[in-house]
Backbone bond lengths (Angstrom), bond angles and torsions (degrees), N, CA, C in turn:
res aa  C-N    CA-C-N  psi(-1)  N-CA   C-N-CA  omega(-1)  CA-C   N-CA-C  phi
1 M - - - 1.469 - - 1.528 111.32 -
2 I 1.336 117.10 -28.90 1.460 120.83 178.31 1.531 110.04 -61.19
3 I 1.332 116.10 -39.78 1.474 120.21 179.97 1.523 109.77 -61.49
4 M 1.315 116.62 -41.76 1.466 119.99 -178.05 1.528 110.46 -68.63
5 L 1.329 117.08 -38.28 1.467 119.90 178.38 1.532 110.99 -65.62
6 R 1.322 116.00 -40.79 1.464 118.92 177.27 1.521 111.08 -64.58
7 A 1.325 116.13 -40.99 1.465 120.08 178.58 1.525 110.57 -62.94
8 A 1.328 116.41 -41.75 1.466 120.16 179.04 1.525 110.76 -62.92
9 A 1.332 116.86 -41.91 1.467 120.05 179.59 1.519 111.04 -65.47
10 A 1.336 117.13 -42.08 1.468 120.43 178.71 1.520 110.44 -65.47
11 G 1.334 116.98 -41.88 1.459 120.29 178.73 1.516 112.24 -64.17
12 L 1.327 116.24 -37.95 1.464 120.35 177.64 1.529 110.60 -62.61
13 L 1.329 116.44 -43.81 1.464 120.77 179.84 1.529 111.23 -64.50
14 V 1.322 116.58 -46.15 1.465 120.49 178.65 1.530 109.95 -62.88
15 G 1.325 116.82 -40.24 1.466 120.03 178.08 1.516 112.46 -62.63
16 V 1.321 117.43 -39.47 1.469 120.66 177.89 1.525 110.29 -63.05
17 V 1.343 116.43 -46.14 1.471 119.94 179.46 1.527 109.99 -61.79
18 W 1.318 116.23 -44.17 1.466 120.30 179.25 1.526 110.37 -61.92
19 G 1.334 117.39 -40.97 1.460 121.18 179.09 1.516 112.78 -64.13
20 V 1.331 116.26 -37.24 1.468 120.00 176.57 1.522 109.74 -63.23
21 F 1.326 116.73 -44.61 1.472 119.33 178.07 1.523 111.55 -64.19
22 L 1.339 116.30 -36.13 1.466 118.99 177.21 1.522 110.40 -62.86
23 R 1.305 116.06 -41.77 1.466 119.77 179.37 1.530 110.86 -67.19
24 V 1.330 116.77 -37.77 1.467 120.11 176.52 1.522 109.84 -63.26
25 W 1.332 116.18 -42.22 1.467 119.27 178.68 1.531 111.01 -60.40
26 M 1.317 116.94 -41.51 1.460 119.94 177.68 1.526 110.53 -61.61
27 R 1.321 115.89 -36.56 1.464 119.27 179.38 1.531 111.05 -70.04
28 L 1.337 116.63 -32.32 1.462 120.31 178.87 1.525 111.99 -68.23
29 L 1.312 116.07 -25.54 1.463 119.38 -176.69 1.518 112.44 -72.27
30 V 1.306 117.78 -32.27 1.460 121.11 -173.45 1.528 109.44 -125.53
31 A 1.323 115.18 125.13 1.460 119.34 -179.22 1.523 111.36 -73.46
32 Y 1.302 116.31 -34.59 1.464 120.48 -177.71 1.518 107.94 -123.47
33 G 1.260 116.52 117.46 1.455 119.25 179.66 1.507 110.82 -171.22
34 E 1.299 114.63 158.08 1.459 121.09 178.94 1.522 108.62 -100.94
35 F 1.332 116.23 131.06 1.455 121.30 177.93 1.520 108.16 -122.48
36 S 1.303 115.56 117.83 1.461 119.62 -178.60 1.526 110.15 -87.60
37 W 1.318 114.99 154.78 1.456 119.94 175.76 1.522 110.92 -64.97
38 S 1.311 116.41 -36.15 1.473 118.99 -179.11 1.527 110.67 -64.34
39 G 1.330 116.45 -43.11 1.463 119.54 178.09 1.515 112.00 -64.98
40 T 1.328 116.10 -41.56 1.467 120.33 179.30 1.522 110.93 -63.38
41 L 1.327 116.82 -45.73 1.457 120.15 179.83 1.521 111.77 -66.38
42 M 1.335 117.07 -33.70 1.459 119.56 178.25 1.532 110.49 -64.88
43 I 1.332 116.53 -44.38 1.463 120.19 179.95 1.524 110.99 -64.19
44 I 1.325 116.40 -44.83 1.464 119.41 179.83 1.527 110.75 -66.81
45 G 1.333 117.11 -38.52 1.462 120.14 177.88 1.517 112.84 -64.90
46 C 1.336 116.45 -43.12 1.469 119.95 178.07 1.527 110.77 -65.30
47 S 1.330 116.75 -37.30 1.467 120.37 177.31 1.522 111.17 -66.46
48 A 1.333 116.39 -39.48 1.461 120.28 177.91 1.530 110.71 -63.69
49 A 1.330 117.05 -41.17 1.469 120.56 178.11 1.525 110.49 -64.47
50 A 1.335 116.62 -41.89 1.468 120.24 179.00 1.522 110.59 -63.13
51 G 1.330 117.29 -44.62 1.457 120.50 178.34 1.514 112.15 -61.41
52 T 1.321 116.56 -39.85 1.464 120.82 178.71 1.521 110.73 -63.27
53 G 1.340 116.56 -48.43 1.458 120.18 -178.73 1.515 113.25 -61.84
54 L 1.328 116.88 -45.73 1.460 120.19 -178.69 1.527 111.57 -69.16
55 A 1.327 117.24 -33.50 1.470 120.01 176.13 1.530 110.97 -67.10
56 L 1.325 117.02 -36.50 1.467 120.02 176.82 1.526 110.87 -64.83
57 V 1.335 116.44 -40.55 1.465 119.71 177.99 1.523 109.88 -61.23
58 R 1.317 116.36 -45.60 1.474 120.42 -179.44 1.526 111.57 -62.45
59 A 1.319 116.30 -46.22 1.464 119.70 -178.67 1.526 111.13 -64.93
60 A 1.326 116.81 -39.67 1.463 119.67 179.35 1.525 111.06 -64.60
61 R 1.311 117.31 -40.98 1.465 120.32 179.00 1.524 110.94 -65.20
62 R 1.320 116.94 -42.41 1.463 120.22 -175.98 1.523 112.94 -73.86
63 T 1.319 117.55 -24.16 1.464 119.94 -179.98 1.523 112.65 -98.59
64 G 1.323 117.48 6.53 1.458 120.82 174.47 1.509 114.99 79.38
65 R 1.321 118.24 18.99 1.464 119.78 175.67 1.526 109.41 -75.55
66 G 1.312 116.51 170.23 1.454 121.05 -175.88 1.525 113.42 -68.17
67 P 1.349 116.85 153.78 1.467 120.59 -179.27 1.518 113.86 -67.22
68 G 1.320 118.41 -7.35 1.459 120.64 174.88 1.525 112.78 -61.13
69 W 1.330 115.83 -19.54 1.467 120.09 177.37 1.519 111.82 -65.66
70 R 1.325 118.02 -14.38 1.472 119.53 177.32 1.526 111.50 -59.71
71 W 1.329 116.50 -24.59 1.463 119.92 179.60 1.527 111.70 -63.11
72 A 1.316 117.91 -20.02 1.464 120.56 177.54 1.522 111.35 -62.06
73 A 1.327 116.95 -21.97 1.467 120.58 178.71 1.521 112.36 -65.59
74 L 1.328 117.63 -15.58 1.469 120.06 177.30 1.524 111.86 -64.08
75 L 1.323 116.97 -15.61 1.462 119.34 174.76 1.531 111.61 -63.39
76 A 1.337 116.52 -18.25 1.464 120.18 178.30 1.525 112.53 -84.07
77 A 1.334 117.72 -8.67 1.469 120.78 -175.89 1.526 113.63 -57.48
78 P 1.341 120.26 -45.76 1.478 118.25 -179.89 1.525 113.17 -60.17
79 L 1.330 117.03 -30.01 1.465 120.00 -179.14 1.518 111.48 -74.06
80 V 1.325 116.93 -46.24 1.466 119.83 -171.04 1.523 113.40 -91.76
81 L 1.332 118.13 -6.97 1.459 119.44 -176.83 1.521 114.45 -105.38
82 F 1.341 118.65 -0.77 1.455 117.25 172.97 1.535 107.89 -75.55
83 P 1.346 119.61 158.90 1.475 121.34 -165.91 1.528 115.14 -48.39
84 Q 1.331 119.53 -49.97 1.454 119.72 -179.76 1.530 111.46 -69.91
85 G 1.318 116.26 -29.81 1.458 119.90 -178.98 1.509 112.54 -67.67
86 V 1.338 118.12 -35.98 1.459 121.50 -179.66 1.524 110.32 -61.70
87 V 1.322 117.31 -36.19 1.454 121.44 -176.45 1.526 111.54 -77.95
88 V 1.332 117.78 -39.47 1.466 121.13 -171.73 1.525 112.12 -109.63
89 L 1.322 118.04 -48.86 1.461 121.05 -170.53 1.527 113.53 -82.65
90 L 1.316 117.72 -39.22 1.465 120.00 -178.83 1.524 112.19 -62.31
91 P 1.353 119.43 -45.08 1.474 118.10 175.51 1.527 113.08 -61.13
92 A 1.330 116.95 -36.47 1.466 119.03 178.96 1.520 110.69 -65.08
93 L 1.331 116.63 -41.38 1.456 120.39 -178.87 1.527 111.61 -67.08
94 L 1.332 117.10 -46.31 1.466 120.82 -174.08 1.531 112.43 -88.68
95 L 1.340 117.00 -57.80 1.465 119.46 -177.66 1.527 111.20 -69.12
96 G 1.337 115.90 -47.07 1.458 119.12 177.53 1.514 112.02 -64.29
97 G 1.329 116.22 -39.73 1.461 119.50 177.88 1.513 112.31 -62.29
98 L 1.326 117.26 -41.38 1.464 120.77 178.01 1.529 110.63 -64.56
99 A 1.334 116.81 -39.17 1.470 120.14 178.36 1.521 111.59 -64.71
100 V 1.319 117.14 -43.38 1.471 121.22 -177.83 1.524 111.26 -71.81
101 S 1.324 117.94 -28.06 1.469 120.89 -176.49 1.517 112.54 -63.23
102 G 1.328 117.32 -23.60 1.456 120.55 178.63 1.509 114.51 81.71
103 R 1.310 119.27 7.95 1.458 120.56 -177.27 1.526 113.78 -80.24
104 P 1.353 119.69 -43.22 1.466 117.47 179.71 1.529 110.98 -73.35
105 P 1.336 116.67 164.36 1.473 119.42 173.40 1.526 110.60 -60.71
106 V 1.322 116.25 161.80 1.460 121.48 -173.45 1.523 111.81 -58.26
107 R 1.328 117.58 -42.91 1.475 119.17 -177.02 1.523 111.24 -63.07
108 W 1.323 117.24 -36.00 1.468 120.32 177.48 1.518 110.98 -70.89
109 R 1.323 116.59 -36.14 1.460 119.29 178.54 1.528 110.93 -65.18
110 V 1.335 116.84 -36.18 1.464 120.18 177.14 1.528 110.21 -64.79
111 L 1.331 116.84 -43.17 1.469 120.42 178.67 1.527 111.34 -64.61
112 L 1.321 116.54 -40.85 1.464 120.11 178.86 1.530 110.93 -64.92
113 A 1.325 116.41 -40.24 1.471 119.87 178.02 1.524 110.48 -64.62
114 A 1.330 116.64 -38.54 1.469 120.07 178.34 1.522 110.83 -65.06
115 A 1.331 116.93 -39.87 1.464 119.84 178.20 1.527 111.03 -66.48
116 T 1.330 116.25 -34.43 1.460 119.88 177.33 1.522 111.57 -67.33
117 A 1.336 116.05 -35.29 1.470 120.69 -178.34 1.526 112.78 -83.27
118 A 1.325 118.14 -4.41 1.473 120.75 -177.89 1.529 113.25 -55.41
119 P 1.353 119.90 -39.15 1.476 118.09 177.90 1.520 113.75 -59.16
120 L 1.335 117.26 -28.68 1.462 119.44 177.39 1.526 110.93 -65.96
121 V 1.341 115.86 -39.46 1.463 120.34 178.49 1.523 109.96 -66.79
122 V 1.325 116.18 -45.42 1.469 120.12 179.11 1.525 110.28 -60.73
123 L 1.318 116.30 -42.17 1.460 120.22 178.94 1.527 110.82 -61.75
124 G 1.321 116.67 -42.31 1.457 120.09 179.53 1.520 113.08 -63.60
125 L 1.332 115.80 -34.18 1.467 119.89 -178.40 1.524 112.85 -79.28
126 T 1.319 117.15 -28.41 1.470 120.03 -174.62 1.525 113.25 -109.69
127 F 1.302 117.47 4.12 1.457 120.58 -171.82 1.521 112.60 -64.19
128 E 1.305 117.34 -36.01 1.464 120.63 -174.43 1.527 112.76 -72.67
129 T 1.319 117.24 -12.52 1.468 118.95 -176.90 1.524 112.32 -76.32
130 E 1.338 117.09 -18.35 1.468 120.23 -178.75 1.530 109.04 -121.56
131 P 1.325 118.01 142.50 1.468 118.71 174.99 1.520 109.99 -67.79
132 A 1.328 116.62 130.03 1.456 121.01 -175.84 1.517 110.35 -114.52
133 A 1.324 115.07 154.05 1.453 120.34 179.90 1.523 111.84 -81.08
134 M 1.348 117.38 -23.28 1.467 121.51 -176.54 1.522 109.60 -134.75
135 P 1.334 117.83 160.85 1.465 120.32 177.55 1.525 111.65 -64.77
136 L 1.321 115.58 155.00 1.457 121.84 -177.33 1.531 113.21 -54.39
137 P 1.342 121.04 -44.80 1.471 118.83 -177.99 1.534 113.65 -57.93
138 I 1.322 116.60 -38.82 1.476 119.01 179.89 1.520 110.33 -67.20
139 V 1.317 116.37 -42.79 1.468 120.44 179.76 1.524 110.22 -62.53
140 V 1.335 117.34 -42.71 1.466 121.10 -179.41 1.527 110.69 -65.35
141 V 1.334 117.59 -41.03 1.470 120.47 179.71 1.525 110.66 -63.72
142 V 1.333 117.06 -42.88 1.460 120.18 179.25 1.525 110.25 -63.75
143 L 1.335 117.46 -44.80 1.464 120.27 179.95 1.525 111.21 -65.36
144 A 1.329 117.06 -42.26 1.464 120.07 179.06 1.524 111.08 -61.35
145 T 1.320 117.73 -39.11 1.466 121.48 178.20 1.524 110.73 -64.90
146 L 1.325 116.54 -43.32 1.467 120.68 178.91 1.528 111.10 -62.46
147 L 1.336 116.75 -44.38 1.461 120.64 -178.34 1.529 110.80 -67.63
148 A 1.332 117.01 -39.91 1.467 120.00 179.30 1.526 110.75 -64.25
149 A 1.317 116.83 -42.41 1.469 119.95 179.13 1.526 111.03 -63.82
150 L 1.322 116.38 -39.60 1.465 119.66 179.14 1.527 111.11 -68.75
151 A 1.326 117.34 -35.79 1.472 120.78 177.71 1.526 110.63 -66.07
152 V 1.323 117.43 -40.90 1.469 120.68 178.33 1.529 109.89 -63.42
153 A 1.328 116.60 -41.75 1.471 119.83 178.00 1.526 110.69 -67.23
154 G 1.332 116.90 -40.17 1.463 120.47 -179.62 1.518 113.70 -67.76
155 A 1.324 116.87 -20.35 1.465 119.93 179.45 1.522 111.43 -61.09
156 E 1.338 117.07 -26.05 1.462 120.31 179.56 1.526 112.21 -62.88
157 L 1.317 117.46 -22.96 1.462 120.44 178.87 1.525 112.05 -72.20
158 F 1.336 116.96 -21.43 1.462 120.69 -171.68 1.521 113.44 -115.66
159 R 1.298 118.49 -7.43 1.464 119.64 -179.97 1.526 110.07 -67.38
160 R 1.317 115.43 150.92 1.466 120.01 179.72 1.522 110.12 -65.68
161 W 1.299 114.53 136.27 1.457 120.85 -177.19 1.520 108.44 -95.29
162 P 1.330 118.23 127.08 1.470 118.84 -179.55 1.522 110.84 -69.56
163 D 1.320 114.79 154.52 1.458 120.49 177.62 1.523 108.53 -67.35
164 P 1.350 118.55 120.52 1.463 119.44 -177.15 1.525 113.73 -67.63
165 T 1.346 117.63 -21.74 1.465 120.31 178.78 1.525 108.33 -125.30
166 P 1.318 118.27 88.13 1.462 119.81 -179.55 1.524 110.83 -64.46
167 H 1.322 114.93 139.98 1.463 120.67 -179.16 1.524 108.94 -92.59
168 V 1.316 115.55 123.22 1.454 120.77 177.68 1.509 107.07 -109.96
169 S 1.320 116.13 117.64 1.457 119.50 -179.42 1.528 108.97 -108.61
170 V 1.307 115.69 132.75 1.458 121.55 176.65 1.513 106.56 -111.40
171 D 1.317 116.14 111.73 1.457 121.19 -176.87 1.534 108.86 -95.63
172 R 1.318 114.73 85.90 1.458 119.74 179.87 1.521 107.68 -141.91
173 P 1.328 116.68 86.95 1.472 119.11 -178.67 1.526 111.39 -62.04
174 S 1.309 114.89 142.71 1.459 119.44 -177.94 1.525 111.77 -68.66
175 W 1.339 117.51 -28.84 1.464 119.42 -177.52 1.519 112.84 -69.17
176 S 1.350 117.57 -22.65 1.460 119.57 -176.41 1.533 110.92 -65.43
177 L 1.343 117.13 -38.02 1.458 119.59 179.72 1.530 111.03 -67.69
178 A 1.332 115.25 -41.25 1.462 118.55 179.02 1.521 110.74 -64.96
179 Q 1.345 115.89 -38.76 1.453 119.16 -179.06 1.524 111.06 -66.48
180 V 1.341 115.92 -42.06 1.471 119.11 177.75 1.515 110.10 -63.45
181 D 1.329 115.56 -45.33 1.463 118.74 179.75 1.518 110.75 -61.86
182 G 1.340 117.20 -42.06 1.459 120.98 -179.20 1.516 112.09 -64.21
183 S 1.345 116.56 -44.68 1.465 119.40 -179.52 1.527 110.40 -67.28
184 H 1.327 115.64 -34.14 1.455 119.48 178.96 1.532 110.01 -65.39
185 R 1.336 115.40 -42.40 1.465 119.29 179.15 1.526 110.43 -64.55
186 T 1.341 115.13 -41.59 1.462 119.12 -179.83 1.522 110.39 -61.67
187 R 1.340 114.97 -43.56 1.455 118.79 -179.92 1.531 110.72 -63.60
188 L 1.332 117.25 -40.40 1.453 119.92 177.79 1.514 112.14 -64.33
189 T 1.333 114.68 -41.86 1.456 119.47 179.76 1.519 110.66 -64.39
190 T 1.325 115.89 -43.00 1.464 120.21 -179.06 1.534 110.49 -64.96
191 N 1.334 114.30 -44.90 1.469 116.79 -179.67 1.517 111.48 -64.64
192 S 1.363 116.64 -40.15 1.452 118.70 -179.36 1.519 111.18 -70.10
193 G 1.332 116.36 -29.90 1.469 118.91 179.20 1.512 113.14 -73.38
194 N 1.349 117.97 -26.26 1.456 121.11 -178.32 1.524 112.41 -91.73
195 G 1.280 114.33 3.88 1.458 117.34 -177.36 1.514 111.87 -71.61
196 P 1.363 120.21 167.50 1.461 122.51 -179.45 1.492 113.77 -68.08
C-alpha cells in the first residue's frame, strides 16, 4: 500500500504542474482576458485528480495488482470532459494514449498520433483570428508538450496488464521416480544374479 500512496502523491504533484502549464497555455491564447482564481484552482485541481488517477493505474499495473485499478483513471474525467477538454484533451488521452501504448500496428499508431495532433493544425489555421499574448510557435510548442504528456499518461490505460497470479507448473509425475527405482532394482538384481 505504501507504493500506491507514493504513486498517488507523485501523480498529484505531476498533475498540479501539468495543470499550471495548461493554465499558462490558456493565458497565451488570449492577450486580453479575465482569469478568476476559482477557474484557475478548478483547472489545477482537476489536473491533480487526473494525475493521481493515472499514476495509480500505472503503479497498480507495475506491481501486479488487478486490472480493476484501471477504474482509478475516472479521476481524469472532470479534466477531459469539460467543453474545451473534449475537443483537445480527451483525444490526447485516449487516441494519443493508444498510439503511445504500442498495442496497435504501426500504421494505426501513426493515424492515431495524427488525430491527436489535429488541434495543433486547427490552432495554426485559426490563430490569427484572435489577439494572442504570445507568438504562434510558442503557443504551439506549449500545446504540443501538454498533449504529448497527456498521451504518455493515457498509455497506461491501454498497456497489457500482467497476470496477477502467475501459474507455475511443475511437470514431475510421481510414477517416474517409482519406475526409475524399480528398473534400477531390477538391473541390480539381474546383475547380482548373473555374477560368479
